Structures are given as C-alpha cells and as structure tokens.
N, C-alpha and C positions, 0 to 999 in steps of 0.2 A: 563036306557040306562047303567049303572055300579051297577045295581043287581047282576051280576056276582061274587062281589069281595067277596059276604055272602057264596060261593061256600066252598066246603073242600077245593079243589085244592087251593083258593086263600089265602084261610085264614092262611094253612100250608105255602102257598109263603113269609105271610106278617109276618108269627112270626119270619121266618128264617130270613126276612130282619132286622127286629126289633132286633133278636139277635145279627147276624150281625155288626149290626150299633151301637148296647152298647159295643158290644168286642171294636170295631174301637177307641169311644168317651172314653172309661176307658186307653185303650193304649196308645192316647195320652197324654190323661192326667198321666199317668204313665211316659211320658216320660220327661216332665215338671217338677216332683217327682224329677226324676234323675237327668234334667238341677239344678236346686234348691242344691239337693247335690253338685252337681258338684260346682258350684259359692262358695258354703259353705267351700268346701274341698279347694280351689283354693284362696280364704281369710286368710285361716289357715296356707297355703302353702308362702304365700307370706310376712305376716307377721312374720313369722318362717326365711324363708331365708334373711332377711333383718337386725334380731335384731345379737347382738354381741354373738362370743363365749360364752358359758356357759359352766360349768364342767358338768360331766355326771349324778353325786349326786345330782345338782340342779335340773336338767330337769326327770330325770328316777330316782329314790334310787336305790340300789341294793336289789333288791327283788321285784321289783315292773314293771309291763309291762310298756311298752310303749305305751301311750295314742296315739289316733288320732290328738286329741289336739297338741300334739310333732313332729309329724312328723315334717321332714324337718328342725329340731330345729339345728343348728350350735353348734357340742360341740368339747371341746379342750379336751383329752386324751393323757396321759404320759406312754410310757408301754415298754416291748417288745416281739415284734412277735416273734410266735411259731410257724414258720415251721412246724414240726412235723404232723402236725393237720391237716394242711392247706386242702382247699378244692376248686376244681374248679364247677360253674352252670354252666351247660351247655346250648346249644341252646340259647342261646343269641346273636341278630344279630346285627350291625351297619350298618348303608347307606346298607342296605341288604346282607352285608356280614358276616358267620358265625362265631363265637366264644366263649368264655368262660369268664364270671368274676372270678376273683381269691380271693378267704375269706379266710383269712387270718387270726390267733386270736393274739389278742394284749394281751398280763396279764396285770393287774395294778400292782397297787404300791401295794394295796391291797390284793392280789392275786387271784380277781376275773378276769375275762376276757370279752372281747369284741372283735365278730366277726367284722371283718373291710373287706371289699370290696374295695381291694386296684387297681382297675382296672379293663378294658379290656383288653383281647388280640383275635386276629387271629388266627383260627386251620383251620383245614382240612373240610370239611362237614361231617362229622360223628361223633360220638358220645363219641370216645374215649378223654382221659383225655390226654391233653398235656407235654411232656417232658422237651420242653424248657421254663417253667414258671420261670422268672424275680425274684432272689430271695429279697426277703424285708430288709432295714437297718436291719445292725447287733447293738445288746447295744439298749440302752434306746433310745426311740426317744420320740418323740414329735408328735402327729398327730390330726389336724383336718377336721371334718366332719360333713354331714347330716345324723341325728339321723331316723331310721326305723324301723318299727314296722318288726315283724314275718309275714312270707308268713300263712294265711289259707291253704294254700293248702293240700291234706291228704300223708298219711305217705308216698306212694309211690314217691311222690315228694322233700318229708324234709331229708325224713332217706338217711342218706351218704352210698354211697356202689360204690366200688373201686373208692374211692378219690373225689367222685362227688356227688351230688343233682341237682334236677329242678330249688328247689325255697330253700329260706333262711328261717330256723325256729331254735333258739337259741335255745331252746330245744330240738328237736331232735340232733342237732348236740351237745350237752350235754350229753343225754342218750350214745351215739356212742363213747367218749371222757373222759378222766377223769377230766378234766376241769370243773370248776364255773363260768357256763357264764351268764353275764348279757341278760336281753333282747334285743332282735331287734339287729341291727347291724347298723354300720355304714358306708357310701359311702364315700369314702374320696376324699377329696379337698388339704389338703395341710400337708406336712410329710417333718420331717428332712432328707435331702440327694435327697428329691424329689421321685414323682412317677418312673422313670425309664421309660421306652418304655412303661409302662401302660395307654389304656386311661380311665380317668376319667369318671366318671356320670357325665351327662350332667344338665344342669338346668332341671329340671320338665317342660313338657308341660302344660300350663295354661291356656290354650284355653278351649272354653265354649262346645267343639264338637258338633256331628249334633243330639243335643236330641232332639232341639227345633223344627229344620226340620221334622226330626224322626215324632215328634208331628202334625206337620202341614199334612203327608202324612197318617199318621192312621186317621185322620179327614175326608180329601179327601177321601179314600176308604170308609166308613161311609157316606158320602154324596152322594158317586156314588153309593150303595147300596140302598139309598132312591130313588133317581132320576130315577136308572133304574126299579125297583119296579112301581112308576106312569107312566113310558114310555110304558111300558109290557103293564100295563093296560088301556094306553090312546089305543096303539095300537090294543088289543083286542076289546075296546069299538067300534071303529071306523071300526073293520073289522065285527064286531055285527050288526053295523049300516048299512053299506054298503059291502055286502058279495065279490061285486065285486073286494075291494082292495083285498080281500086275494086271491084271483083267479090269479088275474096280478100278484100279488107279489110271489105264488109258478111259476105260469109260468116265471118271469124273474128267478127265481132262477134252475131252471129243466133246462131253455135255458142256 
C-alpha cells in the first residue's frame, strides 16, 4: 500500500523533509549555544558590576585591549576633559526617543586619554550633531564608570565624521585625533560635579533573551515537517486504497 514511497517523487520529497528537519534541529541547538553564551556573559557582568572600583591600569593596562572578561568592570579615573575632541554617538534611542551619547576624551595624569560616555541627551529625529551639548566640568575631575570594549563595527560606523560616530572605537578615534587613547571607553556613572542634564547609561539587561523559545520554535518547525510528510503519505495511501475518497475531496474543493 505504501510502495509509492519508493517512487522518485516521494524519495525527493523525503530528502527535502530530512534536509529541512536537520536544518531546524541544528538551528535549535545553535540557539541553545547562544543562550549558554548569554548566560556566561551575564555571569561576568554581574560579578564585575558588584566589584569595588579599581584603577584602569589594574583592569586594562596601557597598551592592552579590554578583555571581554573585564567588560562592565567599575574603574576610577582622574583627569581633565578635552572637549575639543568631543564626539557624539548618533542614533541612540531611549524609551523610543531619538538622541545621542556624548563621548568626551578624559586626559589622564600620564598623558594618555580615555573616551568617556558622559551620557545621553535627546535630539531632533535627524542625523545632525546637536549644538547645545552641556559642557563637562572644568579642571581635574574624578570619574567612576563601567569599562566597555571597542565596538567591532566597520570603518564607516566608527570613523568620526563631522564630529559624530555610530559606534565607539578608541582606535578609530585615535587615528582622527592627536590623542593617545587607551583601549575601549567608559560609561560614566559618577564624576566630580555630577553628570548635569545628561542621562547616564542604565544598568545592562541581564535577561537570558528569547533564545530558549527560539530553539523550541525551530524544533517545532522540524517536527511539523516530519509530521507533514507522514500525513501526506497517509493521505495518498488512503486515496490509492479507496479512489472515491480522492474524488469526494476534489468535489468538495471544486464546490
């Protein structure tokens, strides 16, 4: 009764179903791997966020890249802001409102500098750099903030253009200025004189994301493909056994 499954058409159908189901299964496990990565990143972030502030040299010595294991470490810096090289990071939204992050180099006592994200400000819904950016405190200031690694975005996103970037890269900013920049940047949390009207970077989202449910969805799609194959096979076998079933189905569809 099921001999038709050995026909070229059904073998091809079966191969397509097997391929589709395999892709869905692999995609599900890929989502679980992403979930494991997210859990590991969250564990690092939680540990670093509750640690006491440390000096930048203790976490990321000069000349070294910011390690992923050091992201969200709280560091304490002392220096003076160099507003002439200030940038804005455009297309940053908060609660659905357009705005920019204000990125100002802080020149340290050893002559090197660190990019400090002083906070977010609302702007018009366009790509123009705002002209009313609040100035940083004058003179020597003490800054406490979260250490972040450079963005891996491409040159078009990180290279400064008309005082703006779309993502932060200390290496790209260093090429466009005369500053000797340390790797990464710092999300300001506290500073001498306070942040003013700028809104500080919020605590990162430490949720696990939708990866587990995405895995279930992929596996459901794979199971649906297999069930569909057997349903179509059963339906054709039933029609072959009783041709009147097929005629009735065609009649109902035609009416």
